[in-house]
C-alpha positions as a Markdown table, in Angstrom:
| # | Residue | x | y | z |
|---|---|---|---|---|
| 1 | Met | -16.4 | 55.6 | -6.8 |
| 2 | Val | -14.9 | 52.4 | -8.3 |
| 3 | Asp | -17.0 | 51.3 | -10.8 |
| 4 | Val | -16.4 | 47.5 | -9.7 |
| 5 | Ser | -18.4 | 46.3 | -13.0 |
| 6 | Asp | -14.7 | 46.7 | -14.9 |
| 7 | Lys | -13.4 | 43.4 | -13.3 |
| 8 | Val | -13.9 | 40.3 | -12.5 |
| 9 | Tyr | -13.0 | 39.3 | -9.4 |
| 10 | Thr | -12.6 | 35.5 | -7.7 |
| 11 | Lys | -12.4 | 36.6 | -3.9 |
| 12 | Gln | -15.0 | 38.6 | -2.3 |
| 13 | Glu | -12.1 | 40.1 | -0.5 |
| 14 | Gln | -11.1 | 41.6 | -3.2 |
| 15 | Val | -13.7 | 43.8 | -4.7 |
| 16 | Pro | -13.2 | 47.4 | -3.9 |
| 17 | Ala | -15.3 | 49.7 | -1.6 |
| 18 | Thr | -18.8 | 50.8 | -2.3 |
| 19 | Ala | -21.0 | 53.1 | -0.9 |
| 20 | Glu | -23.7 | 50.5 | -0.6 |
| 21 | Ile | -24.8 | 50.5 | 3.0 |
| 22 | Thr | -26.9 | 46.9 | 4.3 |
| 23 | Glu | -28.7 | 45.8 | 6.9 |
| 24 | Val | -27.2 | 42.8 | 7.5 |
| 25 | Ala | -28.3 | 42.0 | 11.1 |
| 26 | Pro | -30.9 | 43.4 | 14.0 |
| 27 | Asn | -29.4 | 47.3 | 14.3 |
| 28 | Ile | -26.2 | 46.6 | 12.4 |
| 29 | Leu | -24.7 | 47.6 | 9.4 |
| 30 | Arg | -22.4 | 46.8 | 6.5 |
| 31 | Thr | -20.7 | 49.9 | 5.2 |
| 32 | Gln | -17.4 | 49.6 | 3.0 |
| 33 | Leu | -14.1 | 51.6 | 3.8 |
| 34 | Pro | -11.2 | 51.7 | 0.5 |
| 35 | Ile | -8.0 | 49.9 | 1.3 |
| 36 | Asp | -5.0 | 49.5 | -0.7 |
| 37 | Met | -3.5 | 46.2 | 0.2 |
| 38 | Pro | -2.4 | 43.2 | -1.6 |
| 39 | Gly | -5.5 | 41.4 | -2.5 |
| 40 | Leu | -7.9 | 43.3 | -0.7 |
| 41 | Gly | -10.3 | 45.9 | -2.1 |
| 42 | His | -12.2 | 47.0 | 1.1 |
| 43 | Val | -12.6 | 46.5 | 4.9 |
| 44 | Asn | -15.8 | 46.6 | 6.7 |
| 45 | Met | -16.6 | 48.8 | 9.0 |
| 46 | Tyr | -19.5 | 47.6 | 11.0 |
| 47 | Val | -21.9 | 49.9 | 12.7 |
| 48 | Leu | -24.0 | 49.1 | 15.2 |
| 49 | Glu | -26.7 | 50.8 | 16.5 |
| 50 | Asp | -28.8 | 51.6 | 19.7 |
| 51 | Ser | -30.0 | 54.1 | 22.1 |
| 52 | Arg | -26.6 | 55.7 | 23.0 |
| 53 | Gly | -25.6 | 56.3 | 19.5 |
| 54 | Val | -23.4 | 53.9 | 17.3 |
| 55 | Ala | -20.9 | 51.7 | 17.6 |
| 56 | Val | -18.3 | 51.0 | 14.6 |
| 57 | Val | -16.6 | 47.8 | 14.3 |
| 58 | Asp | -13.1 | 48.5 | 12.4 |
| 59 | Pro | -12.6 | 51.8 | 11.1 |
| 60 | Gly | -10.0 | 51.7 | 8.4 |
| 61 | Leu | -6.8 | 52.6 | 7.3 |
| 62 | Pro | -5.0 | 55.6 | 8.6 |
| 63 | Gly | -5.4 | 58.5 | 6.1 |
| 64 | Lys | -7.5 | 61.1 | 4.7 |
| 65 | Ala | -9.3 | 58.5 | 2.2 |
| 66 | Thr | -10.5 | 56.5 | 5.0 |
| 67 | Trp | -11.8 | 59.9 | 7.5 |
| 68 | Arg | -13.8 | 61.0 | 4.2 |
| 69 | Ala | -15.4 | 57.5 | 4.4 |
| 70 | Ile | -16.0 | 57.6 | 7.5 |
| 71 | Asn | -17.9 | 60.6 | 7.6 |
| 72 | Asn | -19.4 | 59.9 | 4.2 |
| 73 | Arg | -20.9 | 56.4 | 5.6 |
| 74 | Leu | -22.2 | 57.6 | 8.7 |
| 75 | Ala | -24.0 | 60.5 | 6.8 |
| 76 | Glu | -26.0 | 58.4 | 5.1 |
| 77 | Ile | -27.3 | 56.0 | 7.5 |
| 78 | Gly | -28.0 | 59.7 | 9.5 |
| 79 | Val | -25.7 | 59.5 | 12.4 |
| 80 | Pro | -23.9 | 62.7 | 13.2 |
| 81 | Leu | -20.1 | 62.2 | 14.3 |
| 82 | Lys | -20.1 | 62.8 | 17.8 |
| 83 | Arg | -23.0 | 59.9 | 18.4 |
| 84 | Val | -19.8 | 57.5 | 17.8 |
| 85 | His | -19.9 | 56.3 | 21.1 |
| 86 | Ser | -17.4 | 53.1 | 21.4 |
| 87 | Ile | -15.2 | 51.6 | 18.8 |
| 88 | Ile | -14.0 | 47.9 | 18.0 |
| 89 | Val | -11.0 | 47.3 | 16.9 |
| 90 | Thr | -11.0 | 43.1 | 16.2 |
| 91 | His | -6.5 | 43.3 | 15.9 |
| 92 | Ser | -3.5 | 45.1 | 15.9 |
| 93 | His | -3.3 | 45.5 | 12.0 |
| 94 | Pro | -3.5 | 49.0 | 10.2 |
| 95 | Asp | -6.4 | 48.7 | 7.8 |
| 96 | His | -8.9 | 47.5 | 11.2 |
| 97 | Phe | -7.6 | 50.4 | 13.6 |
| 98 | Gly | -6.3 | 52.9 | 11.5 |
| 99 | Gly | -9.5 | 55.3 | 11.7 |
| 100 | Ala | -9.6 | 54.7 | 15.6 |
| 101 | Gly | -7.2 | 57.2 | 16.6 |
| 102 | Arg | -9.2 | 59.8 | 15.1 |
| 103 | Leu | -12.7 | 58.8 | 15.9 |
| 104 | Arg | -11.4 | 58.8 | 19.6 |
| 105 | Ala | -9.9 | 61.9 | 19.2 |
| 106 | Glu | -13.4 | 64.1 | 17.7 |
| 107 | Thr | -15.7 | 62.1 | 19.5 |
| 108 | Gly | -14.4 | 61.0 | 22.6 |
| 109 | Ala | -15.9 | 57.3 | 21.7 |
| 110 | Asp | -14.0 | 53.9 | 23.8 |
| 111 | Ile | -12.1 | 52.2 | 22.1 |
| 112 | Ile | -12.6 | 48.2 | 22.8 |
| 113 | Thr | -10.2 | 45.3 | 21.7 |
| 114 | His | -9.0 | 42.4 | 23.4 |
| 115 | Glu | -6.8 | 42.8 | 26.6 |
| 116 | Ser | -3.4 | 41.5 | 24.6 |
| 117 | Phe | -3.9 | 44.2 | 22.1 |
| 118 | Arg | -0.4 | 45.5 | 21.6 |
| 119 | Met | 0.4 | 48.7 | 21.0 |
| 120 | Phe | 3.4 | 48.4 | 18.7 |
| 121 | Phe | 5.0 | 51.2 | 18.2 |
| 122 | Asp | 4.0 | 54.2 | 20.4 |
| 123 | Pro | 6.8 | 57.0 | 20.8 |
| 124 | Thr | 4.4 | 58.8 | 24.3 |
| 125 | Glu | 5.7 | 55.3 | 25.6 |
| 126 | Pro | 9.4 | 55.6 | 26.5 |
| 127 | Asp | 10.5 | 51.6 | 26.0 |
| 128 | Asp | 7.8 | 50.4 | 23.7 |
| 129 | Val | 10.3 | 49.9 | 20.7 |
| 130 | Asp | 12.8 | 47.7 | 23.4 |
| 131 | Val | 9.4 | 45.9 | 24.6 |
| 132 | Glu | 8.4 | 45.6 | 20.8 |
| 133 | Thr | 11.6 | 43.9 | 20.1 |
| 134 | Ala | 12.1 | 41.7 | 22.8 |
| 135 | Ala | 8.3 | 40.2 | 22.7 |
| 136 | Thr | 8.0 | 39.9 | 18.8 |
| 137 | Pro | 11.2 | 38.7 | 17.1 |
| 138 | Arg | 13.5 | 35.8 | 18.0 |
| 139 | Val | 16.0 | 36.4 | 15.8 |
| 140 | Pro | 18.7 | 39.3 | 15.2 |
| 141 | Phe | 17.7 | 42.6 | 14.4 |
| 142 | Gly | 16.4 | 42.9 | 10.6 |
| 143 | Asp | 16.5 | 39.0 | 9.7 |
| 144 | Thr | 14.0 | 36.4 | 10.1 |
| 145 | Pro | 13.4 | 33.6 | 12.3 |
| 146 | Trp | 14.7 | 31.0 | 9.2 |
| 147 | Gly | 17.9 | 32.9 | 8.7 |
| 148 | Gly | 18.8 | 35.8 | 7.1 |
| 149 | Pro | 17.5 | 38.8 | 5.9 |
| 150 | Gly | 13.5 | 39.5 | 4.8 |
| 151 | His | 12.3 | 40.5 | 0.5 |
| 152 | Ser | 10.3 | 42.9 | 2.0 |
| 153 | Leu | 9.7 | 42.8 | 5.8 |
| 154 | Pro | 6.2 | 43.0 | 7.0 |
| 155 | Trp | 4.5 | 46.1 | 7.6 |
| 156 | Arg | 4.3 | 45.6 | 11.5 |
| 157 | Arg | 8.6 | 44.8 | 11.6 |
| 158 | Lys | 8.9 | 47.7 | 9.5 |
| 159 | Met | 7.5 | 50.5 | 11.9 |
| 160 | Tyr | 10.9 | 49.9 | 14.2 |
| 161 | Tyr | 13.2 | 48.7 | 11.7 |
| 162 | Lys | 12.7 | 51.7 | 9.4 |
| 163 | Gly | 13.5 | 54.4 | 12.2 |
| 164 | Ser | 11.5 | 56.7 | 10.0 |
| 165 | Ser | 9.7 | 59.3 | 11.9 |
| 166 | Arg | 6.4 | 59.6 | 9.6 |
| 167 | Phe | 5.4 | 55.6 | 9.7 |
| 168 | Pro | 5.6 | 55.5 | 13.8 |
| 169 | Thr | 3.0 | 58.8 | 13.4 |
| 170 | Leu | 1.4 | 57.2 | 10.8 |
| 171 | Phe | 0.7 | 53.2 | 11.8 |
| 172 | Arg | 0.2 | 54.3 | 15.8 |
| 173 | Ala | -2.1 | 52.2 | 17.2 |
| 174 | Pro | -4.7 | 53.5 | 19.0 |
| 175 | Lys | -4.3 | 53.3 | 23.2 |
| 176 | Pro | -7.5 | 51.1 | 24.2 |
| 177 | Thr | -9.9 | 52.5 | 26.8 |
| 178 | Ile | -11.6 | 48.9 | 27.4 |
| 179 | Arg | -9.4 | 45.6 | 27.1 |
| 180 | Leu | -11.8 | 42.6 | 26.9 |
| 181 | Ala | -10.5 | 39.2 | 28.8 |
| 182 | Glu | -11.9 | 35.9 | 27.4 |
| 183 | Gly | -15.5 | 35.5 | 28.3 |
| 184 | Glu | -16.4 | 38.7 | 29.2 |
| 185 | His | -19.5 | 40.7 | 28.4 |
| 186 | Ile | -19.7 | 44.1 | 26.9 |
| 187 | Ser | -23.5 | 45.8 | 26.1 |
| 188 | Leu | -23.7 | 47.0 | 22.1 |
| 189 | Ala | -26.5 | 47.0 | 19.7 |
| 190 | Gly | -29.1 | 46.5 | 22.8 |
| 191 | Arg | -27.9 | 43.1 | 23.4 |
| 192 | Glu | -24.7 | 41.6 | 25.1 |
| 193 | Trp | -22.1 | 40.7 | 23.0 |
| 194 | Met | -19.3 | 37.5 | 24.8 |
| 195 | Ala | -15.3 | 38.4 | 23.8 |
| 196 | Ile | -13.6 | 35.4 | 22.1 |
| 197 | His | -10.0 | 35.7 | 22.0 |
| 198 | Thr | -8.7 | 34.4 | 18.9 |
| 199 | Pro | -5.3 | 33.9 | 18.3 |
| 200 | Gly | -3.4 | 32.4 | 14.8 |
| 201 | His | -3.6 | 35.9 | 12.3 |
| 202 | Thr | -2.9 | 37.8 | 15.0 |
| 203 | Glu | -2.1 | 36.8 | 18.7 |
| 204 | Asp | -4.5 | 39.9 | 19.8 |
| 205 | His | -7.5 | 38.8 | 17.6 |
| 206 | Leu | -10.9 | 39.4 | 19.3 |
| 207 | Cys | -14.4 | 37.8 | 17.7 |
| 208 | Leu | -17.4 | 39.0 | 19.3 |
| 209 | Phe | -20.2 | 36.7 | 19.7 |
| 210 | Asp | -24.1 | 38.3 | 20.2 |
| 211 | Pro | -26.3 | 34.8 | 21.4 |
| 212 | Glu | -29.6 | 36.4 | 21.1 |
| 213 | Ala | -29.2 | 36.7 | 17.6 |
| 214 | Gly | -26.7 | 34.3 | 16.7 |
| 215 | Val | -24.1 | 37.2 | 15.1 |
| 216 | Met | -20.5 | 36.5 | 15.3 |
| 217 | Leu | -18.0 | 39.3 | 14.7 |
| 218 | Cys | -15.1 | 37.7 | 13.0 |
| 219 | Gly | -12.9 | 39.5 | 12.0 |
| 220 | Asp | -10.0 | 38.5 | 10.1 |
| 221 | His | -10.5 | 35.4 | 11.8 |
| 222 | Val | -12.4 | 33.7 | 9.4 |
| 223 | Leu | -12.7 | 35.2 | 5.7 |
| 224 | Pro | -15.1 | 34.0 | 3.5 |
| 225 | Thr | -13.5 | 33.2 | 0.4 |
| 226 | Ile | -9.7 | 33.3 | 1.4 |
| 227 | Thr | -8.0 | 32.4 | 4.7 |
| 228 | Pro | -6.3 | 34.6 | 6.8 |
| 229 | His | -2.2 | 35.3 | 6.7 |
| 230 | Ile | -0.7 | 32.8 | 9.5 |
| 231 | Ser | 2.5 | 34.6 | 10.2 |
| 232 | Gly | 5.5 | 32.6 | 11.7 |
| 233 | Met | 6.8 | 36.0 | 12.6 |
| 234 | Thr | 5.3 | 35.8 | 16.2 |
| 235 | Lys | 6.1 | 34.7 | 20.1 |
| 236 | Asn | 4.5 | 32.0 | 19.6 |
| 237 | Thr | 6.3 | 28.8 | 18.4 |
| 238 | Asp | 3.4 | 27.4 | 16.8 |
| 239 | Pro | 1.0 | 29.8 | 15.6 |
| 240 | Leu | -0.7 | 27.4 | 12.9 |
| 241 | Lys | -1.5 | 25.4 | 15.9 |
| 242 | Gly | -3.1 | 28.3 | 17.5 |
| 243 | Phe | -4.8 | 29.3 | 14.9 |
| 244 | Phe | -6.3 | 25.3 | 14.4 |
| 245 | Asp | -7.4 | 25.9 | 18.1 |
| 246 | Ser | -9.2 | 29.2 | 17.4 |
| 247 | Leu | -10.9 | 28.2 | 14.6 |
| 248 | Asp | -12.3 | 25.1 | 16.4 |
| 249 | Lys | -13.4 | 27.3 | 19.5 |
| 250 | Val | -15.7 | 29.7 | 16.9 |
| 251 | Gly | -16.8 | 26.3 | 15.0 |
| 252 | Ala | -17.7 | 24.8 | 18.3 |
| 253 | Phe | -20.3 | 27.4 | 18.4 |
| 254 | Gly | -22.5 | 25.2 | 15.8 |
| 255 | Ser | -25.6 | 26.3 | 15.0 |
| 256 | Gln | -25.9 | 28.5 | 17.4 |
| 257 | Val | -24.4 | 31.2 | 14.6 |
| 258 | Lys | -27.0 | 32.4 | 12.4 |
| 259 | Ile | -24.6 | 34.5 | 10.1 |
| 260 | Ser | -20.6 | 35.9 | 10.7 |
| 261 | Leu | -19.8 | 39.6 | 9.9 |
| 262 | Pro | -15.8 | 39.4 | 8.5 |
| 263 | Ala | -14.0 | 42.1 | 8.2 |
| 264 | His | -12.8 | 41.4 | 4.1 |
| 265 | Gly | -15.8 | 40.2 | 2.0 |
| 266 | Leu | -19.7 | 39.1 | 2.4 |
| 267 | Pro | -21.3 | 38.3 | 5.8 |
| 268 | Phe | -22.0 | 34.0 | 5.1 |
| 269 | Glu | -23.9 | 31.3 | 7.3 |
| 270 | Asn | -22.0 | 28.1 | 8.5 |
| 271 | Leu | -19.3 | 29.4 | 10.4 |
| 272 | Ala | -18.6 | 25.4 | 11.5 |
| 273 | Leu | -18.3 | 24.1 | 7.9 |
| 274 | Arg | -15.7 | 27.4 | 6.9 |
| 275 | Cys | -14.0 | 26.7 | 10.2 |
| 276 | Asp | -13.7 | 22.9 | 8.7 |
| 277 | Gln | -12.7 | 24.7 | 4.8 |
| 278 | Ile | -9.8 | 26.8 | 6.1 |
| 279 | Lys | -8.4 | 23.9 | 8.4 |
| 280 | Glu | -8.8 | 21.8 | 5.3 |
| 281 | His | -6.5 | 24.3 | 3.5 |
| 282 | His | -3.7 | 24.5 | 5.8 |
| 283 | Val | -3.8 | 20.2 | 6.5 |
| 284 | Gly | -3.9 | 20.1 | 2.2 |
| 285 | Arg | -0.5 | 22.6 | 2.5 |
| 286 | Leu | 0.5 | 20.1 | 5.5 |
| 287 | Asp | 0.2 | 17.6 | 3.2 |
| 288 | Lys | 2.2 | 19.3 | 0.0 |
| 289 | Leu | 5.4 | 20.1 | 2.5 |
| 290 | Arg | 5.7 | 16.2 | 3.2 |
| 291 | Val | 5.2 | 15.3 | -0.6 |
| 292 | Val | 8.0 | 17.9 | -1.7 |
| 293 | Ala | 9.8 | 16.8 | 1.2 |
| 294 | Ser | 9.5 | 13.4 | 0.5 |
| 295 | Glu | 10.1 | 13.8 | -3.3 |
| 296 | Leu | 13.3 | 15.7 | -3.1 |
| 297 | Asp | 14.5 | 14.4 | -0.7 |
| 298 | Lys | 17.5 | 16.6 | 0.7 |
| 299 | Pro | 17.4 | 19.6 | 2.9 |
| 300 | Leu | 15.5 | 22.7 | 1.4 |
| 301 | Thr | 15.0 | 26.7 | 2.6 |
| 302 | Val | 12.0 | 28.0 | 3.7 |
| 303 | Thr | 11.9 | 29.8 | 0.9 |
| 304 | Glu | 12.5 | 26.9 | -1.7 |
| 305 | Tyr | 9.6 | 25.4 | -0.1 |
| 306 | Ser | 7.2 | 28.2 | 0.0 |
| 307 | Gly | 8.1 | 28.0 | -4.4 |
| 308 | His | 5.8 | 24.4 | -4.2 |
| 309 | Leu | 3.2 | 26.1 | -1.9 |
| 310 | Phe | 2.8 | 30.2 | -3.4 |
| 311 | Ser | 2.4 | 31.1 | -6.7 |
| 312 | Pro | 5.5 | 33.0 | -8.2 |
| 313 | Arg | 3.3 | 36.2 | -8.0 |
| 314 | Ala | 2.6 | 35.9 | -4.5 |
| 315 | Gln | 6.3 | 34.7 | -3.2 |
| 316 | Gly | 7.6 | 37.3 | -0.8 |
| 317 | Thr | 8.5 | 37.4 | 2.8 |
| 318 | Met | 4.8 | 36.5 | 3.6 |
| 319 | Ala | 5.0 | 33.6 | 1.7 |
| 320 | Asp | 7.8 | 32.5 | 3.3 |
| 321 | Ser | 6.9 | 33.3 | 6.9 |
| 322 | Glu | 3.4 | 31.1 | 6.3 |
| 323 | Thr | 5.7 | 28.4 | 5.3 |
| 324 | Tyr | 7.9 | 28.7 | 8.2 |
| 325 | Ala | 5.1 | 28.5 | 10.5 |
| 326 | His | 3.4 | 25.0 | 8.7 |
| 327 | Leu | 7.1 | 23.8 | 8.9 |
| 328 | Glu | 7.4 | 24.5 | 12.4 |
| 329 | His | 4.2 | 23.1 | 13.0 |
| 330 | Leu | 5.8 | 19.8 | 11.4 |
| 331 | Arg | 9.0 | 20.2 | 12.9 |
| 332 | Ile | 6.8 | 20.3 | 16.8 |
| 333 | Ala | 5.4 | 17.4 | 15.8 |
| 334 | Gly | 8.3 | 15.6 | 15.4 |
| 335 | Glu | 8.1 | 14.9 | 11.3 |
| 336 | Phe | 10.5 | 17.5 | 9.8 |
| 337 | Asp | 13.6 | 19.1 | 11.6 |
| 338 | Tyr | 16.2 | 21.8 | 10.2 |
| 339 | Lys | 20.3 | 22.1 | 10.2 |
| 340 | Val | 21.4 | 25.5 | 9.7 |
| 341 | Arg | 23.8 | 25.9 | 6.8 |
| 342 | Glu | 25.5 | 29.4 | 6.3 |
| 343 | Gly | 23.0 | 30.7 | 8.5 |
| 344 | Ile | 19.5 | 29.5 | 7.3 |
| 345 | Arg | 17.3 | 26.9 | 8.0 |
| 346 | Glu | 17.2 | 23.9 | 5.4 |
| 347 | Tyr | 14.6 | 21.6 | 6.5 |
| 348 | Ser | 13.7 | 18.0 | 6.0 |
| 349 | Arg | 12.0 | 14.9 | 7.1 |
| 350 | Val | 12.7 | 12.9 | 9.9 |
| 351 | Asp | 13.3 | 9.2 | 8.4 |
């Protein structure tokens, strides 16, 4: 077990996983699984108890460490593995779906996702690579939407760009057995939960709301002390607007939400306030881009703009991708435009 007292963490989401188990709402326990990803130290696997057994939410990364942790957490609670009847996956990132396939294989549990959940690379589906390639990139093979190769392509694109036999197996997304549509209800923890589609961090992101107890399972959509990555490498032409709309959607529940359960960090109150704070963060970045463009008064690449939004330590394709999403939001609003020079987009303000 990692001794988190050795280091001061400025963000809740960075704190390494511990074996601590806490009840965060009626019949809902918070457990933590270890992950090794930039800026993240754990993923919360919530355990929802009812008369049939338990449902688990976001069972971590694939691999032996996660599997051991899942078994240890359930054993500590006193729940045999065979009592897992449902697995909720909030979205198609491997730190959320990674343990789902093995859990289903061992228990027969249903895998529950939003209806748009994407099994982005599955060797058992003959046309999967072609379908995913057509659905996601809007640019030539291996290039970024803003032109040129990425510094290090994010994991989702690496799956089929890398062409490795190991990567597809390790990161293969599970096949859902239940796909929920917007507003559809499902019974978990002895109560009815409503599905809320919240595109932004991913196109297939799912939140679940329990109006009886006022509990919102919010995945990576709303996090307590960091903001989720908003990628520009998506089929959505304005992912930042989609994210804003999704924040407004869950924020509109207002005081109906008593407690929000994020995938990383601690449960928190006042979801509407946190949604506003996250929006303000991104509005601040939009304002920064406006200022940079006006002060420098010349066309700049996405990477050059990114250097003004992110610290040197955070530089890379993910930072560029989020910067690109912001620049495209401004372009669609009619404030910015771009020209292509030597295959690279250069953005500037519209006079």
